[in-house]
N, C-alpha and C positions, 0 to 999 in steps of 0.2 A: 700583393694579393689582397683583394677585397674580402672583408669578413662580413658574414651575414648574421646579424643579431635579430632575434625575435623581438617584435614590438612589445612594450609593456602591456600587462592586462588592462582592460578598460576599468575605470574607477566605478565603484558601485556604492550608492548612497542608501544605506539601510533605512534611515529616517524618512527619506523621500519616498522609498518604496512602501513603507508602512502607511505613510500618509495617503498614497494613491489607493492602496487596498481599502483603507477605512473610509475613503470618500465615495466608494462604489455604492449604488443604490441596492439595498438588500432585496427589493422587489424583482430585480433582474434575475434572481435565482429561479423565478417562476416564468420567465419570459420564453418566447419561442427561441429555439436554438438550432434550427435547420436552415441551411442556405438554399438558394433556388436550384442548385445542382444536386441537392440531396445530402450533402456533407453536413457535418455538425460543427458548432462553434460555441464558445463560452460567451453568453450575451452580456456579462458584467465587465469583462476586460479582454481586449484582443491579445492574442498570443504574439509576442514580439518576433520580428523576423530574425533569422540567424545572424549573429554579429561576428561570425568567423569561427575558425576551428580552434576550440579551446585547448586541444592537445598540443598545439604549436606554441602556446603561450608559456611564459615563465610561471612555475608553480609557486604558491605561497609556502612558507615554512609552517610546520605543525609542531606542537609540543612533543618532546620525548615522553612516552607513556608506556606502562607495562602491558603490552598487547596480550601477553600470555594470561593475564588475569581475566581476559574477556574472550578467550578462545572457545570454540564449540565444545559441548559436553556430549558424551555418549548417551543415546536414548534408543531403546528397542521399540518404543511406541506400542508395547504389548497391551497397554491399558486402553488402546483404542477399541478393543473388543468388549470392553466393559461398559454397558449402556448407562451405568449409574456413576461413572467417573467424570463428573462435570468439571471441565478444565479448559484452559487455553494453552496450546503449545506453540512455541516459536520455532519454525523449521528453517528459517533463514529467508532473507529478502522480504518479499510480501507474502510468503507462504506461512500460514498459520493453520492450526487445527482446533476448532471449537467443538467441545462436547457438551451438549445441553439437551434436556428433554428427550434423552434417548437417541438423539441424532449425532452424527459425526459430520462436521462441516469443514470443508477445505476452502481456504481463500487463496486464489491465484497459485495453485500448486505447481511447483517448478522443480522437478527432480532430474532433469537432464543435466549433462555435463557442461552445456554452454547455452547461451542465448544468441542464436544466429551465429556470429563469428567470435563473440566474446566468451572465453572459457571461464568457468567458475574457478575461483581461487581455493575454494573448499568444496570438495566433491563428497557429499555425504551419501552413504548408502541408505536406501529406504526400502523396507520389506513390505510389499503390497499385500502380502498374506495377512498382515495385521489390520488391514482396512476392512471393516464390516461391509456387507452388501448394501447397496443403495445409499452410498454417502451423498451428501449435498455438496456441490461444487459451485462456489461463487467466483465469477470472473469480473474484474474491474475494467479491463480494456485489452486491446489486442497486441500490445507491445510484446516482444518475444520473451522478455524476462517475467512476464505476467501471464501470458497465454502460451503455454508450452505444449506443442502438438503431441510429442511423444508421451508426456504425462497424461494428457487428455485421453489418448488411446487406451492407456492402462486403466484409467478411471471408467471408461466405457465398459471394459471387461468386468468391472465391479457393479455394473448396472446403475451407474451414478445418475443423479438428477442434476441438471445444469441450469443455473440462473445467470443470464448474460445480458449485456447491453443491446440496445437496438441495432439491428442489421448484422448481428453475429450468429444468429441461430443457424444459418445455413452452413457455417464453418463446422458446427458440431454434428448436424444431421448427416452431412456428407461423410463424416468419419464413422457413422453408425449409431450415434446417440439417439435414444428413443424419447426421453423426457427432457425437453429443453423449454425453459420459459424465457422469453425475450421481453425486457422491460425498458421503458423510458424513465426519465427522471421523475420522481415522486410517485411512480406506480408501485403497487404492492401485490404480492401473491401469497396465499396461504398454502404451505406444503406440510402436511401432517399437523403437528402441534405448533409449528412455528410460522411466524409471519415475516416476510422478507420485503424490504422497501429499498428501491434503487434511488440513490441520492446524487445530486450534482457534485462534481469535483473540478478543480482547476487543472486541467491537463489536456491531452490530445491523443490521437491515435494514428497509427500507420503500420502497414505491413508491406512487404515487397509486392509490387504489382497493384497497389492501391493508392488512391489519393489520400492526402492527410485529411483526417476527419471523416473517412468513409463509414466508420462505425463509431458508436457512442462510447463514452467513458464515464466512470463514476465510482461511488463508494456504496456500501451496503449496510443496512440496519437490520439486525436480526432480533426479533421480539418473541420471547418465550418466558421461561421462569426468570430469566435475566434479559436485559436489553444490551446487545453488543453492537458496537459500531466499528466498521472496517473502512478506513479512508481510501484504500487503493493507493494510486499515485495521485498526488495533489500538491500544488503550491498552496501557500497560505492565502485564504480568502474569507469573505464574510459568511460563507456557508457554515463554518464551524459554530459561529455565534447563533445562526438561525437554527441549526440542528439542536443545539443545547437548549434553546428556548422552546422548541417544539416537542422534544423527546426527553424522557428521563433515562439517561444512559448510565448503565452500571459499569461497563468496561468499554474502553476505546482503544483500538489498534490503529496507531497513527504513524505515518511516515516521518522518519527522522534521519534520512540518509540520502546519499547521492546529491549533496548540496554545494559542493565546491567545484569550480569557482562560482561564486555567487552571481557574478555578472551574467553568467551563462545559464545557471540552474534555477535562479530565484523564482521564475514563473511556474515551473513544473514540480519542484521538490522543496521541502522545508528543511531548514537547519534546526539545530536543537532549540534555539531561542523561539523559533516559530512553532516547534512541537509543543513547547510549554504553553505558548499563547493559544494554540489550537485546543489543548487540553482544558485550559481555563474557559475558553468559549463553549466547549462542549459540556462543561460542568460534569465531566465524567467522574464516577466514583473512583475508578482505577484506570490509568492510561498506561499502555504498553507501547514502547517505541518499536517500529519495524523498518524495513527497507534498508538493511545493511547486513554484513556478516558473511556472505558467501561469494559475491561477485562484485568486481570493481568496475563501477560505471562513472567514477568521478575522481577528484583529486585527493579527498581526505582518506586516510588509512581505513582499512576494511572495517574495523571495530571501533573506530574513533568516536562515533556517536555515544557509545556506552561510557567511554572515558569522560566526555563532555557532560553527560547527564550525571555521572557520579560527582563531578566537581560542583555542578549546580545543586545537587541534593545536600552536599556537605555544607553549603552556604545558605540553604533554604529548608530548614527542618520541617516546615509546615507542609512540604510536598512529599515527605518520605512515605506516607501511607497512600498518597494519591498517584504516585508514579512508580511503577514496578518494572524496571529494565530487566530483560531476560537475555541470557546468552543463547546462541543457536543450540537447540536441543533441550533447553529448559522448558518447564511448564509451570502454570499457576493454577491451583485448585480454586474453583469458584466458591465464593462465600455463600453459606446458607442464608436464608431469610432471618433477619434479626427478630 
């Protein structure tokens, strides 16, 4: 009988990849990014075509680690009703809650049990009665683990204000949203006391029934008493360097998950080494890793990024105050002005 063995994973050269990224012209971050058919693209580096189904490949081995040390913690989120409780909460994956200048800001809120067909490994209960009226909702792109229709409907019931990428406004207005701002890269809007700017990211978009790139993707900068950057989904690119040169960033929420296997994920997601590099480029006062902890979209264990970051911090004391890893459910109180 013939045996069927899966082919070995493609080799991936980290040094060559970093060299390619650093060779890109930073001016391309400001270039036109719309195709003739109306879809969007990243003008600095083309997204590679699919190299095969990574789930059929042999998985790499990961260190044994105490996963229980990084498991979610209970949080009632009752402090969301306190306008003066300036903080950043990590709700899991790309979902965070920023409280600042009396506003409650959700990034890519994802409270459903699954993203399309992929079920969450950790199903956390969230009490929407703890959400104050008229929260701000920032959406990075339309993938199902970042744009969750069921959650959006609940946010609409709270009279939420939505800030979304180009060509996504109709998705929200059809659900009944009243206040929706649709932005292109580098565009800004003032809502209340805060200024929001949509920034480029190295990613892509697609939903069932759409072409790839039918709607835009990106990250968000929130400027108020503090300046907070949210990367959304992004691979490592020179944008982080440019944002750090243009803005004085106090807190940065940066993707550090869904990165294995590297040959497949490197363009769209960052590993821990790239998270550190992005933090350095942003010159952020404090960087918080996100994009892990509740749903498995890659090969590395669910909370493995926290373990890898802990190892890095043990060997690099100079980063201890600059990088603040949070478990799902934990929050960080924003520092007052010195």
